[in-house]
PQR file with spaces between the fields and no chain letter, atoms N, CA, C, O and H, PARSE charges and radii, in Angstrom:
ATOM       1  N    UNK     1     -20.696  190.115  127.983 -0.4000 1.5000
ATOM       2  CA   UNK     1     -20.255  189.601  127.075 -0.0000 2.0000
ATOM       3  C    UNK     1     -21.254  188.192  126.897  0.5500 1.7000
ATOM       4  O    UNK     1     -21.850  187.620  127.809 -0.5500 1.4000
ATOM       5  N    UNK     2     -21.244  187.851  125.553 -0.4000 1.5000
ATOM       6  CA   UNK     2     -22.062  186.592  125.582 -0.0000 2.0000
ATOM       7  C    UNK     2     -21.237  185.380  125.191  0.5500 1.7000
ATOM       8  O    UNK     2     -20.257  185.255  124.457 -0.5500 1.4000
ATOM       9  H    UNK     2     -20.760  188.316  124.811  0.4000 1.0000
ATOM      10  N    UNK     3     -22.009  184.452  125.982 -0.4000 1.5000
ATOM      11  CA   UNK     3     -21.428  182.923  125.891 -0.0000 2.0000
ATOM      12  C    UNK     3     -21.159  182.419  125.028  0.5500 1.7000
ATOM      13  O    UNK     3     -22.138  182.182  124.321 -0.5500 1.4000
ATOM      14  H    UNK     3     -22.805  184.553  126.578  0.4000 1.0000
ATOM      15  N    UNK     4     -20.090  182.020  124.579 -0.4000 1.5000
ATOM      16  CA   UNK     4     -19.922  181.297  123.366 -0.0000 2.0000
ATOM      17  C    UNK     4     -19.673  179.619  123.229  0.5500 1.7000
ATOM      18  O    UNK     4     -18.637  178.966  123.102 -0.5500 1.4000
ATOM      19  H    UNK     4     -19.295  182.213  125.153  0.4000 1.0000
ATOM      20  N    UNK     5     -21.023  179.248  123.309 -0.4000 1.5000
ATOM      21  CA   UNK     5     -21.164  177.748  123.504 -0.0000 2.0000
ATOM      22  C    UNK     5     -21.466  177.347  122.024  0.5500 1.7000
ATOM      23  O    UNK     5     -20.872  176.354  121.605 -0.5500 1.4000
ATOM      24  H    UNK     5     -21.864  179.778  123.412  0.4000 1.0000
ATOM      25  N    UNK     6     -22.074  177.814  121.428 -0.4000 1.5000
ATOM      26  CA   UNK     6     -22.773  177.528  120.213 -0.0000 2.0000
ATOM      27  C    UNK     6     -21.692  176.952  119.235  0.5500 1.7000
ATOM      28  O    UNK     6     -20.526  177.231  119.514 -0.5500 1.4000
ATOM      29  H    UNK     6     -22.556  178.620  121.769  0.4000 1.0000
ATOM      30  N    UNK     7     -21.883  176.332  118.338 -0.4000 1.5000
ATOM      31  CA   UNK     7     -20.660  176.107  116.822 -0.0000 2.0000
ATOM      32  C    UNK     7     -20.676  177.411  116.082  0.5500 1.7000
ATOM      33  O    UNK     7     -19.727  178.122  115.751 -0.5500 1.4000
ATOM      34  H    UNK     7     -22.830  176.106  118.112  0.4000 1.0000
ATOM      35  N    UNK     8     -22.018  177.573  115.887 -0.4000 1.5000
ATOM      36  CA   UNK     8     -22.225  178.737  114.851 -0.0000 2.0000
ATOM      37  C    UNK     8     -22.810  179.837  115.388  0.5500 1.7000
ATOM      38  O    UNK     8     -22.885  179.748  116.614 -0.5500 1.4000
ATOM      39  H    UNK     8     -22.789  176.995  116.156  0.4000 1.0000
ATOM      40  N    UNK     9     -23.185  180.685  115.007 -0.4000 1.5000
ATOM      41  CA   UNK     9     -23.992  181.897  115.402 -0.0000 2.0000
ATOM      42  C    UNK     9     -24.381  182.594  114.028  0.5500 1.7000
ATOM      43  O    UNK     9     -23.813  182.694  112.941 -0.5500 1.4000
ATOM      44  H    UNK     9     -23.124  180.757  114.011  0.4000 1.0000
ATOM      45  N    UNK    10     -25.631  183.046  114.558 -0.4000 1.5000
ATOM      46  CA   UNK    10     -26.193  183.897  113.728 -0.0000 2.0000
ATOM      47  C    UNK    10     -25.625  185.465  113.548  0.5500 1.7000
ATOM      48  O    UNK    10     -24.888  186.047  114.344 -0.5500 1.4000
ATOM      49  H    UNK    10     -26.093  182.965  115.441  0.4000 1.0000
ATOM      50  N    UNK    11     -26.185  186.016  112.242 -0.4000 1.5000
ATOM      51  CA   UNK    11     -25.801  187.300  112.079 -0.0000 2.0000
ATOM      52  C    UNK    11     -26.182  188.273  113.184  0.5500 1.7000
ATOM      53  O    UNK    11     -25.299  189.087  113.454 -0.5500 1.4000
ATOM      54  H    UNK    11     -26.783  185.543  111.595  0.4000 1.0000
ATOM      55  N    UNK    12     -27.159  188.349  113.784 -0.4000 1.5000
ATOM      56  CA   UNK    12     -27.877  188.963  114.990 -0.0000 2.0000
ATOM      57  C    UNK    12     -27.084  188.345  116.288  0.5500 1.7000
ATOM      58  O    UNK    12     -26.719  189.176  117.120 -0.5500 1.4000
ATOM      59  H    UNK    12     -27.876  187.688  113.564  0.4000 1.0000
ATOM      60  N    UNK    13     -26.811  187.085  116.518 -0.4000 1.5000
ATOM      61  CA   UNK    13     -26.038  187.027  117.755 -0.0000 2.0000
ATOM      62  C    UNK    13     -24.267  187.365  117.343  0.5500 1.7000
ATOM      63  O    UNK    13     -23.613  187.936  118.216 -0.5500 1.4000
ATOM      64  H    UNK    13     -27.107  186.410  115.843  0.4000 1.0000
ATOM      65  N    UNK    14     -23.635  187.029  116.146 -0.4000 1.5000
ATOM      66  CA   UNK    14     -22.714  188.050  116.004 -0.0000 2.0000
ATOM      67  C    UNK    14     -22.766  189.311  116.221  0.5500 1.7000
ATOM      68  O    UNK    14     -22.013  189.820  117.052 -0.5500 1.4000
ATOM      69  H    UNK    14     -24.166  186.565  115.437  0.4000 1.0000
ATOM      70  N    UNK    15     -23.448  189.868  115.684 -0.4000 1.5000
ATOM      71  CA   UNK    15     -23.429  191.455  115.843 -0.0000 2.0000
ATOM      72  C    UNK    15     -23.434  191.845  117.477  0.5500 1.7000
ATOM      73  O    UNK    15     -22.569  192.598  117.923 -0.5500 1.4000
ATOM      74  H    UNK    15     -24.059  189.454  115.009  0.4000 1.0000
ATOM      75  N    UNK    16     -24.466  191.279  118.323 -0.4000 1.5000
ATOM      76  CA   UNK    16     -24.648  191.247  119.722 -0.0000 2.0000
ATOM      77  C    UNK    16     -23.236  191.113  120.232  0.5500 1.7000
ATOM      78  O    UNK    16     -22.651  192.026  120.816 -0.5500 1.4000
ATOM      79  H    UNK    16     -25.169  190.667  117.962  0.4000 1.0000
ATOM      80  N    UNK    17     -22.646  189.762  119.946 -0.4000 1.5000
ATOM      81  CA   UNK    17     -21.575  189.890  120.596 -0.0000 2.0000
ATOM      82  C    UNK    17     -20.484  190.965  120.625  0.5500 1.7000
ATOM      83  O    UNK    17     -19.780  191.329  121.567 -0.5500 1.4000
ATOM      84  H    UNK    17     -23.121  189.021  119.471  0.4000 1.0000
ATOM      85  N    UNK    18     -20.535  191.475  119.055 -0.4000 1.5000
ATOM      86  CA   UNK    18     -19.599  192.458  119.023 -0.0000 2.0000
ATOM      87  C    UNK    18     -19.865  194.043  119.523  0.5500 1.7000
ATOM      88  O    UNK    18     -18.971  194.879  119.659 -0.5500 1.4000
ATOM      89  H    UNK    18     -21.107  191.178  118.290  0.4000 1.0000
ATOM      90  N    UNK    19     -21.237  194.254  119.754 -0.4000 1.5000
ATOM      91  CA   UNK    19     -21.692  195.871  120.513 -0.0000 2.0000
ATOM      92  C    UNK    19     -21.960  196.356  119.091  0.5500 1.7000
ATOM      93  O    UNK    19     -21.512  197.501  119.038 -0.5500 1.4000
ATOM      94  H    UNK    19     -21.963  193.575  119.643  0.4000 1.0000
ATOM      95  N    UNK    20     -22.422  196.053  118.055 -0.4000 1.5000
ATOM      96  CA   UNK    20     -22.938  196.512  116.784 -0.0000 2.0000
ATOM      97  C    UNK    20     -24.264  195.967  116.309  0.5500 1.7000
ATOM      98  O    UNK    20     -24.693  194.843  116.567 -0.5500 1.4000
ATOM      99  H    UNK    20     -22.787  195.122  118.098  0.4000 1.0000
ATOM     100  N    UNK    21     -24.809  196.811  115.651 -0.4000 1.5000
ATOM     101  CA   UNK    21     -26.062  196.154  114.935 -0.0000 2.0000
ATOM     102  C    UNK    21     -25.998  195.497  113.353  0.5500 1.7000
ATOM     103  O    UNK    21     -25.361  195.896  112.379 -0.5500 1.4000
ATOM     104  H    UNK    21     -24.460  197.725  115.441  0.4000 1.0000
ATOM     105  N    UNK    22     -26.890  194.361  113.493 -0.4000 1.5000
ATOM     106  CA   UNK    22     -26.684  193.399  112.508 -0.0000 2.0000
ATOM     107  C    UNK    22     -26.512  194.242  111.232  0.5500 1.7000
ATOM     108  O    UNK    22     -25.622  193.948  110.433 -0.5500 1.4000
ATOM     109  H    UNK    22     -27.408  194.036  114.285  0.4000 1.0000
ATOM     110  N    UNK    23     -27.402  195.360  111.001 -0.4000 1.5000
ATOM     111  CA   UNK    23     -27.276  196.224  110.013 -0.0000 2.0000
ATOM     112  C    UNK    23     -25.449  196.583  109.409  0.5500 1.7000
ATOM     113  O    UNK    23     -24.936  196.573  108.290 -0.5500 1.4000
ATOM     114  H    UNK    23     -28.125  195.599  111.650  0.4000 1.0000
ATOM     115  N    UNK    24     -24.972  196.841  110.655 -0.4000 1.5000
ATOM     116  CA   UNK    24     -23.455  197.210  110.625 -0.0000 2.0000
ATOM     117  C    UNK    24     -22.580  196.004  110.301  0.5500 1.7000
ATOM     118  O    UNK    24     -21.714  195.898  109.432 -0.5500 1.4000
ATOM     119  H    UNK    24     -25.389  196.849  111.564  0.4000 1.0000
ATOM     120  N    UNK    25     -22.994  195.146  111.176 -0.4000 1.5000
ATOM     121  CA   UNK    25     -22.055  193.944  110.639 -0.0000 2.0000
ATOM     122  C    UNK    25     -22.456  193.578  108.886  0.5500 1.7000
ATOM     123  O    UNK    25     -21.513  193.159  108.215 -0.5500 1.4000
ATOM     124  H    UNK    25     -23.697  195.233  111.882  0.4000 1.0000
ATOM     125  N    UNK    26     -23.549  193.706  108.326 -0.4000 1.5000
ATOM     126  CA   UNK    26     -23.511  193.339  107.156 -0.0000 2.0000
ATOM     127  C    UNK    26     -23.050  194.306  106.295  0.5500 1.7000
ATOM     128  O    UNK    26     -22.665  193.985  105.170 -0.5500 1.4000
ATOM     129  H    UNK    26     -24.315  194.046  108.871  0.4000 1.0000
ATOM     130  N    UNK    27     -23.036  195.554  106.706 -0.4000 1.5000
ATOM     131  CA   UNK    27     -22.329  196.716  106.031 -0.0000 2.0000
ATOM     132  C    UNK    27     -21.001  196.347  105.770  0.5500 1.7000
ATOM     133  O    UNK    27     -20.580  196.384  104.614 -0.5500 1.4000
ATOM     134  H    UNK    27     -23.348  195.815  107.620  0.4000 1.0000
ATOM     135  N    UNK    28     -20.152  195.927  106.888 -0.4000 1.5000
ATOM     136  CA   UNK    28     -18.915  196.036  106.976 -0.0000 2.0000
ATOM     137  C    UNK    28     -18.486  194.892  106.016  0.5500 1.7000
ATOM     138  O    UNK    28     -17.536  195.135  105.272 -0.5500 1.4000
ATOM     139  H    UNK    28     -20.494  195.897  107.827  0.4000 1.0000
ATOM     140  N    UNK    29     -19.166  193.494  105.939 -0.4000 1.5000
ATOM     141  CA   UNK    29     -19.018  192.621  105.089 -0.0000 2.0000
ATOM     142  C    UNK    29     -19.243  193.099  103.679  0.5500 1.7000
ATOM     143  O    UNK    29     -18.477  192.873  102.742 -0.5500 1.4000
ATOM     144  H    UNK    29     -19.938  193.297  106.543  0.4000 1.0000
ATOM     145  N    UNK    30     -20.118  193.630  103.631 -0.4000 1.5000
ATOM     146  CA   UNK    30     -20.304  194.454  101.727 -0.0000 2.0000
ATOM     147  C    UNK    30     -19.226  195.125  101.561  0.5500 1.7000
ATOM     148  O    UNK    30     -18.669  195.071  100.464 -0.5500 1.4000
ATOM     149  H    UNK    30     -20.741  193.814  104.391  0.4000 1.0000
ATOM     150  N    UNK    31     -18.662  195.946  102.659 -0.4000 1.5000
ATOM     151  CA   UNK    31     -17.482  197.262  102.056 -0.0000 2.0000
ATOM     152  C    UNK    31     -16.237  196.129  102.467  0.5500 1.7000
ATOM     153  O    UNK    31     -15.251  196.696  102.936 -0.5500 1.4000
ATOM     154  H    UNK    31     -19.114  195.990  103.550  0.4000 1.0000
ATOM     155  N    UNK    32     -16.144  194.959  102.392 -0.4000 1.5000
ATOM     156  CA   UNK    32     -14.954  193.988  102.719 -0.0000 2.0000
ATOM     157  C    UNK    32     -14.061  194.408  103.872  0.5500 1.7000
ATOM     158  O    UNK    32     -12.905  193.986  103.867 -0.5500 1.4000
ATOM     159  H    UNK    32     -16.945  194.498  102.011  0.4000 1.0000
ATOM     160  N    UNK    33     -14.539  195.320  105.019 -0.4000 1.5000
ATOM     161  CA   UNK    33     -14.166  195.266  106.142 -0.0000 2.0000
ATOM     162  C    UNK    33     -13.733  194.119  107.033  0.5500 1.7000
ATOM     163  O    UNK    33     -12.701  193.900  107.668 -0.5500 1.4000
ATOM     164  H    UNK    33     -15.478  195.662  105.022  0.4000 1.0000
ATOM     165  N    UNK    34     -14.907  193.440  106.862 -0.4000 1.5000
ATOM     166  CA   UNK    34     -14.881  192.233  107.198 -0.0000 2.0000
ATOM     167  C    UNK    34     -15.057  191.017  106.185  0.5500 1.7000
ATOM     168  O    UNK    34     -15.848  191.194  105.258 -0.5500 1.4000
ATOM     169  H    UNK    34     -15.746  193.618  106.346  0.4000 1.0000
ATOM     170  N    UNK    35     -14.374  189.767  106.280 -0.4000 1.5000
ATOM     171  CA   UNK    35     -14.338  188.698  105.186 -0.0000 2.0000
ATOM     172  C    UNK    35     -15.759  188.502  105.262  0.5500 1.7000
ATOM     173  O    UNK    35     -16.404  188.795  106.269 -0.5500 1.4000
ATOM     174  H    UNK    35     -13.731  189.623  107.033  0.4000 1.0000
ATOM     175  N    UNK    36     -16.337  187.939  104.065 -0.4000 1.5000
ATOM     176  CA   UNK    36     -17.272  187.290  103.836 -0.0000 2.0000
ATOM     177  C    UNK    36     -17.816  185.752  104.821  0.5500 1.7000
ATOM     178  O    UNK    36     -17.070  184.783  104.958 -0.5500 1.4000
ATOM     179  H    UNK    36     -15.813  187.701  103.247  0.4000 1.0000
ATOM     180  N    UNK    37     -18.819  185.804  105.242 -0.4000 1.5000
ATOM     181  CA   UNK    37     -19.334  185.054  106.347 -0.0000 2.0000
ATOM     182  C    UNK    37     -19.680  183.795  105.402  0.5500 1.7000
ATOM     183  O    UNK    37     -20.120  183.908  104.257 -0.5500 1.4000
ATOM     184  H    UNK    37     -19.425  186.592  105.132  0.4000 1.0000
ATOM     185  N    UNK    38     -19.382  182.429  106.139 -0.4000 1.5000
ATOM     186  CA   UNK    38     -19.866  181.376  105.316 -0.0000 2.0000
ATOM     187  C    UNK    38     -21.501  181.101  105.651  0.5500 1.7000
ATOM     188  O    UNK    38     -22.190  181.499  106.590 -0.5500 1.4000
ATOM     189  H    UNK    38     -19.025  182.338  107.069  0.4000 1.0000
ATOM     190  N    UNK    39     -21.832  180.245  104.474 -0.4000 1.5000
ATOM     191  CA   UNK    39     -23.286  180.331  104.686 -0.0000 2.0000
ATOM     192  C    UNK    39     -23.687  178.385  104.878  0.5500 1.7000
ATOM     193  O    UNK    39     -23.104  177.339  104.596 -0.5500 1.4000
ATOM     194  H    UNK    39     -21.271  179.922  103.712  0.4000 1.0000
ATOM     195  N    UNK    40     -24.622  178.663  105.328 -0.4000 1.5000
ATOM     196  CA   UNK    40     -25.237  177.297  105.933 -0.0000 2.0000
ATOM     197  C    UNK    40     -25.630  176.422  104.839  0.5500 1.7000
ATOM     198  O    UNK    40     -26.414  177.098  104.172 -0.5500 1.4000
ATOM     199  H    UNK    40     -25.096  179.513  105.557  0.4000 1.0000
ATOM     200  N    UNK    41     -25.501  175.264  104.294 -0.4000 1.5000
ATOM     201  CA   UNK    41     -25.583  174.527  103.503 -0.0000 2.0000
ATOM     202  C    UNK    41     -27.115  174.075  103.308  0.5500 1.7000
ATOM     203  O    UNK    41     -27.571  173.502  102.318 -0.5500 1.4000
ATOM     204  H    UNK    41     -24.865  174.715  104.835  0.4000 1.0000
ATOM     205  N    UNK    42     -27.730  174.415  104.336 -0.4000 1.5000
ATOM     206  CA   UNK    42     -29.268  173.986  104.566 -0.0000 2.0000
ATOM     207  C    UNK    42     -30.061  174.691  104.119  0.5500 1.7000
ATOM     208  O    UNK    42     -30.811  174.296  103.225 -0.5500 1.4000
ATOM     209  H    UNK    42     -27.360  174.880  105.139  0.4000 1.0000
ATOM     210  N    UNK    43     -30.133  176.209  104.724 -0.4000 1.5000
ATOM     211  CA   UNK    43     -30.874  177.478  104.815 -0.0000 2.0000
ATOM     212  C    UNK    43     -30.004  178.587  103.502  0.5500 1.7000
ATOM     213  O    UNK    43     -30.556  179.187  102.579 -0.5500 1.4000
ATOM     214  H    UNK    43     -29.524  176.530  105.449  0.4000 1.0000
ATOM     215  N    UNK    44     -28.904  178.567  103.759 -0.4000 1.5000
ATOM     216  CA   UNK    44     -28.136  179.556  103.442 -0.0000 2.0000
ATOM     217  C    UNK    44     -27.810  180.833  103.947  0.5500 1.7000
ATOM     218  O    UNK    44     -27.304  181.782  103.347 -0.5500 1.4000
ATOM     219  H    UNK    44     -28.456  178.080  104.509  0.4000 1.0000
ATOM     220  N    UNK    45     -28.223  180.724  105.330 -0.4000 1.5000
ATOM     221  CA   UNK    45     -27.783  181.847  106.460 -0.0000 2.0000
ATOM     222  C    UNK    45     -26.578  182.009  106.640  0.5500 1.7000
ATOM     223  O    UNK    45     -25.795  181.068  106.516 -0.5500 1.4000
ATOM     224  H    UNK    45     -28.634  179.954  105.818  0.4000 1.0000
ATOM     225  N    UNK    46     -26.212  183.148  106.946 -0.4000 1.5000
ATOM     226  CA   UNK    46     -25.031  182.990  107.135 -0.0000 2.0000
ATOM     227  C    UNK    46     -24.454  182.505  108.718  0.5500 1.7000
ATOM     228  O    UNK    46     -25.231  182.611  109.667 -0.5500 1.4000
ATOM     229  H    UNK    46     -26.848  183.913  107.048  0.4000 1.0000
ATOM     230  N    UNK    47     -23.437  182.119  108.874 -0.4000 1.5000
ATOM     231  CA   UNK    47     -22.782  181.219  109.891 -0.0000 2.0000
ATOM     232  C    UNK    47     -21.471  182.144  110.356  0.5500 1.7000
ATOM     233  O    UNK    47     -20.697  182.664  109.553 -0.5500 1.4000
ATOM     234  H    UNK    47     -22.806  182.034  108.104  0.4000 1.0000
ATOM     235  N    UNK    48     -21.386  182.235  111.632 -0.4000 1.5000
ATOM     236  CA   UNK    48     -20.178  182.645  112.200 -0.0000 2.0000
ATOM     237  C    UNK    48     -19.642  181.905  113.573  0.5500 1.7000
ATOM     238  O    UNK    48     -20.427  181.464  114.413 -0.5500 1.4000
ATOM     239  H    UNK    48     -22.015  181.812  112.285  0.4000 1.0000
ATOM     240  N    UNK    49     -18.278  181.826  113.691 -0.4000 1.5000
ATOM     241  CA   UNK    49     -17.815  181.006  114.434 -0.0000 2.0000
ATOM     242  C    UNK    49     -17.043  181.921  115.830  0.5500 1.7000
ATOM     243  O    UNK    49     -16.583  183.057  115.716 -0.5500 1.4000
ATOM     244  H    UNK    49     -17.640  182.184  113.009  0.4000 1.0000
ATOM     245  N    UNK    50     -17.046  181.523  116.454 -0.4000 1.5000
ATOM     246  CA   UNK    50     -15.867  181.954  118.014 -0.0000 2.0000
ATOM     247  C    UNK    50     -15.034  182.773  117.158  0.5500 1.7000
ATOM     248  O    UNK    50     -15.066  184.004  117.155 -0.5500 1.4000
ATOM     249  H    UNK    50     -17.420  180.600  116.546  0.4000 1.0000
ATOM     250  N    UNK    51     -14.227  181.995  116.373 -0.4000 1.5000
ATOM     251  CA   UNK    51     -13.021  182.652  115.835 -0.0000 2.0000
ATOM     252  C    UNK    51     -13.481  183.563  114.848  0.5500 1.7000
ATOM     253  O    UNK    51     -12.838  184.585  114.607 -0.5500 1.4000
ATOM     254  H    UNK    51     -14.201  180.996  116.376  0.4000 1.0000
ATOM     255  N    UNK    52     -14.522  183.292  114.264 -0.4000 1.5000
ATOM     256  CA   UNK    52     -14.450  184.673  113.289 -0.0000 2.0000
ATOM     257  C    UNK    52     -15.423  185.864  114.083  0.5500 1.7000
ATOM     258  O    UNK    52     -15.870  186.708  113.307 -0.5500 1.4000
ATOM     259  H    UNK    52     -15.045  182.462  114.459  0.4000 1.0000
ATOM     260  N    UNK    53     -15.784  186.024  115.454 -0.4000 1.5000
ATOM     261  CA   UNK    53     -15.776  187.079  115.988 -0.0000 2.0000
ATOM     262  C    UNK    53     -14.571  187.505  116.678  0.5500 1.7000
ATOM     263  O    UNK    53     -14.338  188.713  116.742 -0.5500 1.4000
ATOM     264  H    UNK    53     -15.421  185.338  116.085  0.4000 1.0000
ATOM     265  N    UNK    54     -13.726  186.614  117.235 -0.4000 1.5000
ATOM     266  CA   UNK    54     -12.740  186.875  117.616 -0.0000 2.0000
ATOM     267  C    UNK    54     -11.966  187.997  116.254  0.5500 1.7000
ATOM     268  O    UNK    54     -11.672  189.188  116.357 -0.5500 1.4000
ATOM     269  H    UNK    54     -13.915  185.633  117.183  0.4000 1.0000
ATOM     270  N    UNK    55     -11.859  187.368  115.428 -0.4000 1.5000
ATOM     271  CA   UNK    55     -11.288  188.562  113.999 -0.0000 2.0000
ATOM     272  C    UNK    55     -11.946  189.604  114.174  0.5500 1.7000
ATOM     273  O    UNK    55     -11.314  190.564  114.616 -0.5500 1.4000
ATOM     274  H    UNK    55     -12.097  186.400  115.343  0.4000 1.0000
ATOM     275  N    UNK    56     -12.852  189.714  114.003 -0.4000 1.5000
ATOM     276  CA   UNK    56     -13.966  190.923  113.500 -0.0000 2.0000
ATOM     277  C    UNK    56     -13.381  191.984  114.881  0.5500 1.7000
ATOM     278  O    UNK    56     -13.085  193.159  114.664 -0.5500 1.4000
ATOM     279  H    UNK    56     -13.366  188.934  113.644  0.4000 1.0000
ATOM     280  N    UNK    57     -13.282  191.375  116.249 -0.4000 1.5000
ATOM     281  CA   UNK    57     -12.940  192.336  117.410 -0.0000 2.0000
ATOM     282  C    UNK    57     -11.902  192.959  116.977  0.5500 1.7000
ATOM     283  O    UNK    57     -11.820  194.177  116.819 -0.5500 1.4000
ATOM     284  H    UNK    57     -13.523  190.420  116.425  0.4000 1.0000
ATOM     285  N    UNK    58     -10.920  192.014  116.729 -0.4000 1.5000
ATOM     286  CA   UNK    58      -9.317  192.605  116.454 -0.0000 2.0000
ATOM     287  C    UNK    58      -9.409  193.746  115.054  0.5500 1.7000
ATOM     288  O    UNK    58      -8.631  194.693  114.941 -0.5500 1.4000
ATOM     289  H    UNK    58     -10.987  191.024  116.857  0.4000 1.0000
ATOM     290  N    UNK    59     -10.386  193.468  114.169 -0.4000 1.5000
ATOM     291  CA   UNK    59     -10.134  194.659  112.956 -0.0000 2.0000
ATOM     292  C    UNK    59     -11.024  195.577  113.721  0.5500 1.7000
ATOM     293  O    UNK    59     -10.871  196.736  113.335 -0.5500 1.4000
ATOM     294  H    UNK    59     -11.019  192.699  114.261  0.4000 1.0000
ATOM     295  N    UNK    60     -11.805  195.467  114.569 -0.4000 1.5000
ATOM     296  CA   UNK    60     -12.397  196.492  114.991 -0.0000 2.0000
ATOM     297  C    UNK    60     -11.811  197.188  116.003  0.5500 1.7000
ATOM     298  O    UNK    60     -12.353  198.157  116.536 -0.5500 1.4000
ATOM     299  H    UNK    60     -11.929  194.525  114.883  0.4000 1.0000
ATOM     300  N    UNK    61     -10.558  196.690  116.358 -0.4000 1.5000
ATOM     301  CA   UNK    61      -9.672  197.206  117.428 -0.0000 2.0000
ATOM     302  C    UNK    61     -10.285  197.204  118.885  0.5500 1.7000
ATOM     303  O    UNK    61     -10.195  198.081  119.743 -0.5500 1.4000
ATOM     304  H    UNK    61     -10.118  195.903  115.925  0.4000 1.0000
ATOM     305  N    UNK    62     -10.959  195.938  118.938 -0.4000 1.5000
ATOM     306  CA   UNK    62     -11.631  195.614  120.232 -0.0000 2.0000
ATOM     307  C    UNK    62     -11.122  194.220  120.595  0.5500 1.7000
ATOM     308  O    UNK    62     -11.054  193.264  119.823 -0.5500 1.4000
ATOM     309  H    UNK    62     -11.033  195.225  118.241  0.4000 1.0000
ATOM     310  N    UNK    63     -10.678  194.253  122.241 -0.4000 1.5000
ATOM     311  CA   UNK    63     -10.068  192.898  122.421 -0.0000 2.0000
ATOM     312  C    UNK    63     -11.227  191.984  123.294  0.5500 1.7000
ATOM     313  O    UNK    63     -10.993  190.812  123.590 -0.5500 1.4000
ATOM     314  H    UNK    63     -10.733  195.030  122.868  0.4000 1.0000
């Protein structure tokens, strides 16, 4: 399991923590299985929090 010390995680880091590919993470967002990610005001990249990752785990049925 990945150490959760960052304030925000990239799509790659979030996907790795969930054990899925980045493409699957983005597909789940597009199909509205996962809520839309927040975007960085600076570079507009997706940002995920540890709480987001925990929510995604619950949605996927993983703890």
